[in-house]
N, C-alpha and C positions, 0 to 999 in steps of 0.2 A: 784412760778416759775417752780418748778419741776413738779407740777401737769399739768401745761399747756404743757410742753414738752411731758409728757407721753400721754396726750390726743391727741396731734398732731401726735405722733408716731402710736397710735392705729387707728387714722383716716386714715392715709396714708396706713397702712397695710390693713385695711378693704376695702379701695378704690381699691387697687391693686388686692385683691382677687375677688372683684366684677367684675373688668375689665377682669380678667382671666376667670371667669365663663361666662361672656357675649361672649367672643371670642370663648370659647369652644362650647357654645350653637350654635353660628352662624356657626361654622365649621361643627358641627353635622347636622345642618339643610341643609347645602350645600351637604353633603354626602348623606343624605336621598333623597334630590331632584335629585341628579345624579343617584342614584340607581333606582328611579322611572322612570327617563327618559330611562335608559337602559332597564328596563322591558317593557316599552312601545315600544321601538324600536324592541325588540325581539318578532316577531309575531308567531314563530313556536317553538314547543319543538324539533322537527326534521324537517328540510326542506323537502318539498315534493319530491325533487329530491333524497335526501338520503333515504326517506321513501320507495322508490321503488327499493332499492338496491337488495333485494332478488329476484326480478322479472326481472329487467332490467340491473343490474350491470354486468360489464365485466366478473367477476368470475362466476356468475350464468348463463350467456348466452354463454360465449366463451369457458370456461374451458372444458366443455363436448365435444365441437367440436374439440378443440385442442387435446384432448386425442384420438379422432378417426383419427387424421392425425398426425402421428409421425414426419413427416418432418416439418410441420407447428409448432408443439410444439417445435422442436429444434430451429427454427428461432425465436420463441417468447421468449423463456427463455434462449437461448444459451447453452442448455444442453439437453441430451436425456431424454426420459420418465423414463427409469430405473434409471438414475442418480438422477432425481428429486425425485423419490419415496424413494431411499436410503437416500437422503439428508433429506427428510421430516421425515423419521423414526429416524434420528439422532437428529434433532433439535425440533421436535414437543413438547417434554416434556418441553423445555425451553421457547417456545413461546405460549403455550396453556394458555388461560384465562378462568376463571370460569363464567358461566352464572349467571345472577341476575334476580330479579323479574321485573326489569324495561326493560331489553333488553337482547338478546342473544349475547354471545361473538362471535367475528369474528373467524372463524375456522382457525387452523394452516395452512391448504392448501392455503387459501386466503392470509394470512399474508406472507407466503413464496413466493407465485406467484407474488404479487404486489411488493415485495422487489426485486426479480430477474428481473422483468420488469424495475424497476427504475434503477437498476445497469446496465442492458443490453442496455438501450436506453439513459439514462440521461435525461429523460423527467422531467418536473417540477412537483411538487406536485399538482399544480393547474390543470395540464392536467390529472393526474391520478385521481384527485378528481372527475372529470366529467365522466371518464371511469368506475371507480369502485364504484362511488356513495358513497364515504366515505368522512368524514370531513377532511379538510386539517390538522388540529391539530392531528386528529386520525391517518392519514397517516404518519405524521412526527414521531409520537411515534412508529408506527409499523416498520418503516424503521430502526430507531435507535435500537429498541429492537431486531429485527431479525438480523441485522448486528452484534450486540454484541454477540448474541447467536451463530451465525456462527463461529465467532472467538474463543469463549470459547470452543465450542464443537469440532471443527475441528483442532485446533492448535496443540494439542499434537499428533495427528495421522498423519497429513499431513505436518506440519512444526516442527518436533521434534528436539531436540538437538542431532546432529549427534553422533553416537557411532564410535568406532574404525572400526568395520566391515563396517559400512555405508561409512566412509571416503575411505576405500580401494576399495569399490565397485564403488564409484564416480570416483576415480582415474583411475580404469580400463576402465570405460566408456569414459573418456576424451581421453585416449590413443587410444582406438579403433575408436572413432568417429572423434576426432579433431587432432590426431597424436601428442598429447602433453603429455609427461610422467610426473608422480609425480604431477599431477594437481588436486587440490581439489575443484576448483570452479573459476568462473569468477565474478569479482566485478564491479558494475556500479551503477549509480544513475539516477533517473528520477524525473523531476520537475512536480508535480501535480498542474495544474493551479487552482487558487481559486479567488473568489471575495475578495477584500481587507477587512480584518476584521477591525472593528471599534477600534480606539485608539491604533493602532499598529505601526504607523509611517512607517518606511521603513524596518521593520524586515523581512517581507515576500517578499520584492521586490528583484528579482534576476538579474543576469547579462544579462538575455534574455529580460529584460524590461517588465516583468509582475510579478504578485504576485503568490507565489507558496509555497507548502510544499515539502519536499524532501522524496522520497522513495529510500532508500539505500538498495541494495539487493545483495546476493550471489546466483548464479544459477549454476546448474549442467549441464552435457552434454545433458540431456533430456529436457532442458528448464523448469525445475522446480526450485522453489525458495528453497534454503537451509536455509537461514536466512534473515530476513528483519529488517529494522529500519525505522519507519514512524513518521513524524511530525516535523522534524528539520526545522528551518527557511530557507526560500529560499535564503536569502542573503549570507549565509555562503559558504565558499569555500569547494570543494569536500573533500580535505584532512582532514580539521578540522571536517567536518561533520562525516566522517567515523571514525576518531580517537576518537571522543567523544561519538560515539554510543556504544551500548553494544557489538555488534559483533566486532567492531574495537578494543575495549579494550581487548577482548578475543584473537584476532589475534596478536596484539602487546604484550600482556601479556603472550602469549604461554600457554593459559589454555582453548583451544578449542578441547581438546581430539585428537589432530593431531597424525597420525602414526609416528613412529620413521623413521629417514632417511633411504632410501634404494638406492642401485645403480640404475642407469638408465637402461632401458630394454636392454637386450642382451649385457650388458657390465660387465666387472669385475672391474670397477673403484671404487673410494671411494663412500660411501653413500652420497646421495644428499637429502636435506630436501624436504618434500612435500610443494607445494606452491599454492598460488592463484594469478591470473593474473589480472592486470588492466593497466591503461594508465600512462603517465608520471606525472600525478598530485600527485601521492602518493610517500611517502617516503618508500624505500625498507626496509624490515626486513627479518628475516630468513624464514618467511612463506609468504612473499608478494613480487611478482616479477613485475618489470616494464621494458619497453623497454629502449634501449640506447638512449642517446641524439642524435638528427639527425645531429649533426655536425661531420664531419670527420669520416664517417662510412666506414669501409672496407666491403668486401663481406660477411664475417662471421657474422658481426654485423647486416648487412642489412637482412640477412637470419633470424637471431634471432628476429628482430623487426617485421618480417612478421608472424612468427609462433604463437606468442601469440594472434594475431588478429583473427586467426581461432578459438581459444578457447574463446575469448571474444565475438564472434558472438552469443554464446548461451544465454548470459544474455541479449543482445540486442534483440534477437528473443523472449525471454521471455517477455520483456516489450511490444514488438509489438503484441504478442498474447494476453497479458493481456488487452491492450487498445482496440484491435479489438473486443474482446468478451464483455468487460465492457465499453460501450461508455460513461458512467458517467465520466470516466477519460480523455476523449478526449476534453472536454470543461471546461470552468471555473465553479467550483462547488460553488454554492451559499448557503452554509450551515454554521452552527456554527463550530468553529475549532474542538471542541471535536467530533462533528458529522462527520466531514471530516475524522478524524483519524479512526473512526469506519467503515466508508464506504470503505476506502482504505484497511484496514485490512481484511474486508470481501471479497473484490475483490481478494486479494492475496490468501486467503484461498480457494476460489472457483476455482481459477486458478490451484492450486496444486490438488484440489479434482478432477476436470475434467481431468487433465492430467493423474492422476492415474487411474481413473475409465474408461475413454473412450480410453486412450492411442492413441491419434491421431498420424498419420504418418507425422512427421516433417522432411523435407529435407532442410538442410542448403544449402545456395547458394554455387555453385561451385566457386573456385578461378578464378579470371580474370587476364589476362596477361597485367596488367597496372602497370607501375613502381610506387613505393611508393613515395609520395611527401616528400620533405625535410622541416619539420617544425622546426623552430628555437626555442629551449627551453633551459632554464637554469635549469638543474636538481638539486634536493636537494642532499646534501652530503650523502653518504652511507659508511658504514664501509668496510674495505678491505675484510673481510670474506664474506660479502654478495655480494660484487662485484665479488669475485672469484667464488661464486656459480653461478652467472649469466653467467660468462665465461664458466663454465662447460656445462651449457645448450646450449650456443651458439656453442661450439665445437661439441657437440652431434648432433645438427641439421645440421651442415655442414659436418658431417661424412657420410660414406657409410651406417652405421647402422641406423642413425636417420633421414636421408634426405627423402623428398618426391619428386616425379618425376617432379612436376611443379614449385617448389620453385624458381629455377633459372630464369624461364621465368617471374615470378611475380616481382622479385626484379631487 
């Protein structure tokens, strides 16, 4: 009886093993058949359109003509020729590739040019594929690698962690340009529109009814970005997004190398902390100032609510310049999420780079004599000390020392 059972056991084991081998053999045959079909479908090692890249591609035909026409070069790349050459010298070591026996590597000039064109226009990779005669997958890799190189190379020089001297210089500029004392920056956020990523639900769906990632930024009076945070979900509210960002933790944690409090200009009053300005969505702290609630405002508080808006225009103008120069941010970006972050970081770096190199003359809009609307808002609770600090700013703006000639007409 025992022998029959053992014989049955070995028979079943042998049958299962044979069945497994048969299935594996059939699966391998299907793989080989599919590989053969793919090889049959691929008719060219390189497509004839791509084969003619070095004779008819946009880089080899248009680049020389652009160099001969500085104005057209500026329109094509959104930067001057000198800025392009300096930028190429900075990043060419990071984007240069080695030639092989099969093909020559794409030169750094072409890599940088096609990336700048992609960021400046927001054209699809399919469109650039026909212009530059490069494969779509090759173009995708070039854009990602170049954007990552721009961020890694330019970040430390053009978006550094501010030092004490830099903060004081920023504050002096805000006082001379925006008539706002002890101001270290203006905070705001911009929603970067994207195509909904797969399997993300409503994480990126914002209150404006489209999918986005958040660019949170602090800007100075020259419309340059001091600090940025990129990639937060679009559905989050502004306060939570800022508070959970690295720069928000630095502001609320008081570890941003802020200067020590100083008296307001031309006064002998008590020292007042240096602050950043934003709207009513934020919770005030020692270094973050927001307007009064729009209910039951007296003349002094209405004056105060107007004055921070002059300082906040700088960050709004920064976003406007950024989008006008980098049109990739003006429409929905159809890329992977990690690639979207690299693209936005490269755009921010290029913005600061061009603002520093070319120093465009930016004129902020003059104030208009329209009364401020009364928005009903329930403010977050603030401590008495922070509220007293805001009252000090309000009294200064309504005094003979801190007032501006047109503020009474505006409010």
